[in-house]
N, C-alpha and C positions, 0 to 999 in steps of 0.2 A: 021872404027873399025871392026877388024876381029871377027870371031865367037868365037875364044878362049878368046879374050879379053872381049867380051860381057858375056860369060859364067863365067869368073872370076869376073867380076863386079857384076853380079847377085848373085853369091855365097857369095861374100864379103857382099853384101848388106843384104842378108838373115841372115849371121852370125852375123852381127852388130845388127840387130833387136832382134835375140835371145839373144845375150849377154846383151842388154839393159832391158830385162824384169824385172830383179831383181837388176838393177843398182840403188844403193841408192841415187846417184846424180840426176838421172832422176826422182825418186820418189819425192825427195825434189823440183826439178824444177817444176814438174807438180803441186805439192801441193801449191807451192808459187803462180804459175799462177793462179790457181782456186781460191785461197783466194783473191788475188789482184783483180780479175775479179768481186767479189762481193762487194769490198769496196766502189765504187761509189754509190751503191745503198743506202748507209747510208748518202749520202751528202744531206744536206737540201736545197741547191740551185738546179738549173735546172740540171737534170740528165746527159744529153748527152754533154752539155757544160762543166761540171766538170770532166767527165771521163777521157778525155785525160791527165789531170794533175795527176790524181791517177796513171794511168797506165805508165806514164813517170817515176814516182818515183820508181815504182815496177821494171821496166826494168833496170833503172840506178843502184839502190842500191842492188837488190836481184837477178833478173834473169840473169844479165850479169855475175855475179859471179858463179852461179849454172851452167851456160852454159860452162863457161870456165873450171870448174872442171869436167864437163861431158866429154868435148873434151879430158882432161888430162887423165881421167879414161879409155877412150876409147883407147887411145894409149898405157897405161900401161897394159891393159887387156890381150894383146896377146904378151907381151914382151918375154915370155919364149918360144914362139912358132916361133919367127923370123927365127931361122936357118932352120926349116922345111918349113915354108911358102914361104921363097924366093928361095927355091931350085926348086919351080915349075916353069914351062915355061910361067910365066905371068909377065908383066911389073909391077913395083911398082906403077907406076901412076894409072893404072887401079885398083889396090887394094886400093889405097888411095881414089879414086873417089867412090869406093863402100862404104868405110867407111864414106865418106862425105855424101853420099846419105842416108845412115843409120841415121846419126845424123840429117839430114834434116827432115826425115820422122817422127822423135819424137819431133823435135823442133818446126816445123811449127804448128801442132795441139796445142801445148802449147800456142802459140801465139793466136790462136782462142779462147782458154779458157779465155784469158784476156778480150775479148770484148763480149763474147756470153751473159753473164748476162745482161749487159747493152742493147745490141741489142735486147734481148727478151723483156726487160722492157720498153725500150723507142724508139726502133727501130734503125736500123743500118744506121748511117750517114756517110757521106764521111770522116769526121775527125776520127771517129772510125775506119773505114776501113784502113785509112792512118797509124794510130798508130799500128794496128795489122800488117800490112806489115812491117813497120819500126821495130817493136819488133821481127819478125821473122828474119829479115836481121841482126839485131844487134846480137841476140843470136847465129845466124849461124856464124857470123864473130868472136865472142868470143870463140865459140866451136873450130873453126879452129885454132885460136891462142893456145888454150889448147892442140889441137891435136899435133901441132908442138912442143910445149913445152915438151910434153910427150915423144916424140921420142928423143929429144936433152938432156933432163934431165933425166937420166935413174933411179936414185933412186926415189922411191916413196915419201918420206918425202921431199927431196930436190925439187922434182917436185911440190909438194903442196906449199911449201914456195915460190918457183919461180912463181907459178900461182897467189898466193896472192900478191906478189910484182908487178907483171905486172897489175893486176887489180887495185891496189891502185894507181899506176902511172896514168893509164887511167882515173880513176874516180876523183882523187884529185890532183895528183903530178903535171900534166900539168897545171892545173888551179892555184895552189899555186905558182908555178915558174913564171908564167906570171903575177900574181898579184904583186910578189915581184919585178919584173923589170918594171912594168908598168910606173913608173914615171922617168925612166932613160931618159936622153936627146936623146940617140941614138934610143930608141923606139919611142919617140915622132917624130923623124925625119923619121922614117922607120916604119909606122903602119902595113905595110903589112907583114913584118917579124914576128911581134907580132901575127897576125892573123892566120898565116899558121899553127902553132901547134894546134890550135883550130880546123881548118878545117880538118886536117889530123887525128886527134883523132876520133875514131868512136863514143865514148860516148859523147863527146862535140858537134859533128855534129848532133847526135840525139837531143840533148838538144836544140841546137839552132833552128833546123828544127821545133821541136814541138812549142817552145815558140814563134818564129817569123813566122812561116809558117802555121803550122796546127792551132795553138792557135791564131795567128794574134794579139799578145799582143801589138806590136808597130811597126811603120814603120821604115824602115832603116834610120839612120841619114845621111843627105846628106854630111856631113863633113867627114864621115867615110872612104871614099876612094873608088876607082873603084871596088877593089876586094870585100870588104864587101858589097857594094850595089849589085853587082852580086850575092853573096852568098845569101843575104836575099831574092832575087827575084827568085833564083833557088835552095832553100834549098833542095827540095825533090830530084831533079836531082842530085845534089852533094852527098847527102847522099847515094843514090843508087850507084853511082860511087864509093865512098870511101869504102862502104861495100863490093862491088865486089872486089875491090883491096885488102882489108884485107883478105877475103876469099881466093882468089887466092894466095896471098902471104903465108898465112898459110899452104895451101896444098902443095905448092912447097917446103916450109921450112920443112913440114913434110916428104916429100919424101926424101929430102937430109939427114934429121935426120935419117930416116930408114936405109938409105945406110951407114951412119957413124956408126951407132949402130952395124949393122951386119958386116960390113967389118972391124971393129976394133977388 
């Protein structure tokens, strides 16, 4: 990486942090994370064992959406400046990495807010640490998706509607479709094809990892097949891999979208 690229990455990173200081989506995201972090304290059962379930719901139903909208707003925030920004002698990949680093710098501390109250009250456990890391990864993946959407869907209102649609599909749509076809003979004959959409969906991957990995609610059924058995045994590894893939895909799609927007 050359000095010009490093300088551009650092400048973009600083610009992104400055832009997020008054970003309403970031303020909402931090408020949700802080509020969700205190919810386990009101659980009548054992604190540290109940916390992962509270935090899972917060990430799935709230923080995933706010992270997606944060990435979308990051892309739309500089839309009017693209013709000037991209006349500079800097690759768009370096610029995109700077924006991604800025998003990571605000999303990772939010994941820490999720577990800080429970860690202070009951001690930091391995399950809480795993949930915090998983929450950071999922929110980064959703922010990357939002970033890509923002570059491809240029209108702000349409971009917001597209983001809500993507979030609904990831959170509910995949599961509803799979439930609808679960009894079909071809699904019964090819269970691996039924499981793959769940594995590729970042929110489903998080849900399964917490339920059967971190939470250890039930062993993997022996009749589920080789793929499911492997997934249950390596949930955290697969979650890290699929989230990395989503982040990378989002950034690549964002670079392509920035080119299409400017070149058109």
